[in-house]
N, C-alpha and C positions, 0 to 999 in steps of 0.2 A: 179320418183318421183316426181310429180307434186304439189300432195295435201295431205300429211299427216299432215295434220297441228295442228299449236299452235304452235308459238313466241314466242324464247325463247330471254328472256335480262337478262345483266349483274348482275340489283340489285332484279333477282331473283332466289329463293332458299339458303334461307340458309348454305346447305352442297353445295351448287356448282353445283347443279344439272339442266336442263334448256332443251327449247325446241325453234327448230328453225321451220319453218313453209316453208310448202310444202318438197321439199327432204332437207326443211331447218328442219324439224320437227324430229329431231333424227332420221327420219331412219324406224318410228315405220313402223312396219309390213314387211318394209321390206328387213333387214335382213341383208345392207349390211354393215352394221359396227355395232362396238360391243364397244361401248364406257365405258373408265375410270370407276370406281366410282369418285365422288368430280371433272372431267371433264365439264369443262361445252362446249358445244357445241355453237359454234359461231351463230352471229346474221346473219340474208342476208342483205347487204346493201340498203337504202331504208327501210328497216321494221321498222315506226314512229309508235304511233298512232293518230286516232285522235279524241285529247279533245278537242276538243269544241262544241261538240256534247254534248248537252244537252240530263242529265241524263233521263228528261221528254218531251219524242218528241211528238211534235205538229201536223204533217209533215199530211199533207191529202194525198198527192201522193207521189206513191213509184218507186223508177226506180231500173227494174231488165234488165241484158244486159246479150244479149245473150255468151257465150265463152264457150274453151271448156276445159275440156271433156264434153260430152253429154251421159252417163248415164241415161237410162229407163227413158227417156227425154216423158217431161208429159206436155210440155208447158210453157209460164210464168206463173208468177201469175197474177192476177189485181191488176193495179195498185192503186188503190184505196180500202185500207186497212181495211179489216172487226176488227171495234175493238171491235168489241160484248168478254167478257172476256168465256175465254173457259178453259177444263182441258184435260188434254192429258196422255190415258193411255197406255203407253210402258207396251206389252205383250210380256213378255219372256221366253224361255225357262225356266231360272229359277225365275220365279216369275213376277210380276205385279210392276212395277214403275209408280205412279203415279205422275202429277205437272202441277202446276200450272200456263196457262200463262199471260208474265206482256205485256197485248197488249196492256195498254194506254204506255210504259214507252217505248215497245220496236215496234210497230206498224208495222213496214211491216217486223224485222225481224220475228212473228208471225203469220204472214199475208202469206208469205211463211210456213213456218213452218205444217201451216192446207195446201195450198193447195195443198204439201207434203204428208202429213197422206192423206187428204180426197183423192188422187189419188193413192193411195196405192203405192207410191215410198218407202218406209220404209218394208212397209209387207216383211218375207223372208230374210229380209238382220242380217248381225249381230254386234257387235261389235266386233272393230279391233285389240282395244288397251287397255291394264291396264297401267297406274302407281301408282306405290303403293315408292315412294322415289321423295320430292320436289315437286311435283304439285299435285298430287295427282288425278286422275278424269279417266273415263272410257270413253275413246272416240268412239264417233258410227254414223249413215249417211250415210254412203260411200257405196251403192250397190255394190261396188267389192269385199269392204272385204279389200285393200291390205291397207286405207290409201292415194289414188291415183284419185278417183273416185266423181264426182260432176254431177251436175243436169241438166249444160249447160246452167246456168247462172247464174248471182252473184251479189250481191247487197250490199251498203255500210253500216259501220257500225255504230250504234246507244245504246244512254243509258250506254257511257265508262263514263263520268264525275260523278269520283268518288265511280266508281264503283271497288265492293270486290268479294270474292267467296269464304264465306260457305260454308259447308257441306252442300250440296241437291241444292246444285247452278245451272242452266241448261246452257249455255253459248255455241256462236256458236265455232267454228275451224277456222282459217280461214290461209291465204297463204301469210299475208301484211292489210297492211291497203286498208278495203274497198273491200275485194276479199271472203266477204260468201255466199254459195252454200247450204249445205245440210248436212254438216255436222257438227255431236257438240254436246258436251261432261256435263258428269254429276260429281260433283265434290262429293266423296267420302265420306271426310274429308275439311276442310278449306283451302282452297290452297292459296299460298303468291305466284298469274300470277299477272303482272302489269296490269290496264285499259286497256287490248288490245281487251277484248274480248269479243261480245256485249253475256251479260248474257238478257235475256230474258225470264226465270222461274225460278219456287222453290218448287223442293217435295214436297209433302205432303202427302204421303206416297210411303214404298217400302224403306226406307231407311236402312231397316234389309236384303234388297235384294242385294242392292249394296253393305254393310259390308259382306253377303255369296261372292260374286264374288272377292271380295277386301284379303278378306282373305287364301281363296284358290291360290293366286299367279298368277304370271303369269311367260312365258320361257325367259326374257329377252334375247327376240333376240338380242334386240339392247342392252344392256347394263344393270345391273341390277339394277331391278324394272320399267324395263322400258320393257313392249311386250304384246305378243298375252291372252288373261286371261286364265288361265288355263280349268276352267267351264266355256264350251262353252253360252255366252250369244245371244241368235237366238232370232231375235224380231219377234217374229207370226202375231203380228199387231198395230198399229198405231191407236189406237180408238180416235176421237174428240168427248169430249162431252161438254153441254149447250152453244145452242145456243140461 
């Protein structure tokens, strides 16, 4: 598995629950291992945050680099980001979750997300991971539904300096520094994750939907509190509003 993303660190999680990126990511959805409660999943060598990136990124040019895998490849987003504000509506089988994109703080990330949404990349996909301990996230954005898929390109981190992950944060999952693609996560509860994952949005509606999904639990296929959501979270359509 290459990209079942969210990287753990020894500092994350008071209860000793962590995540590693790629195969590194707690093998979410892979079912390849079961992690005992209270066991830290090792951090893969080289996974260090690029904390030099300013929280308010003023870059006017974005670099998107072709990589494998190329699942539902839509091409590369434009290198000049569209900085106009927008709201994304994640229309799911469990209800609608809306979030405001941080186009100023994370221009290249929001530019990529808008590009994929506009091209129907997220439509008819599903959220493949729910964590109920330690980091409290619902992870989505993989068209293969396995945790290993990606859009055929990657791009650099941004908006990391001083980043925190309160309830309602929308951020990029990754397989290490500067490996962002299509997978993202939403914090259904405040998460103690370290500043390694680009935050690019804030939920403005649908927190009740997230709570419903979390309350229903997961299948714990990767250890207690980390598995596939018991409630199927299919993304019927990802709508982008406000141009």
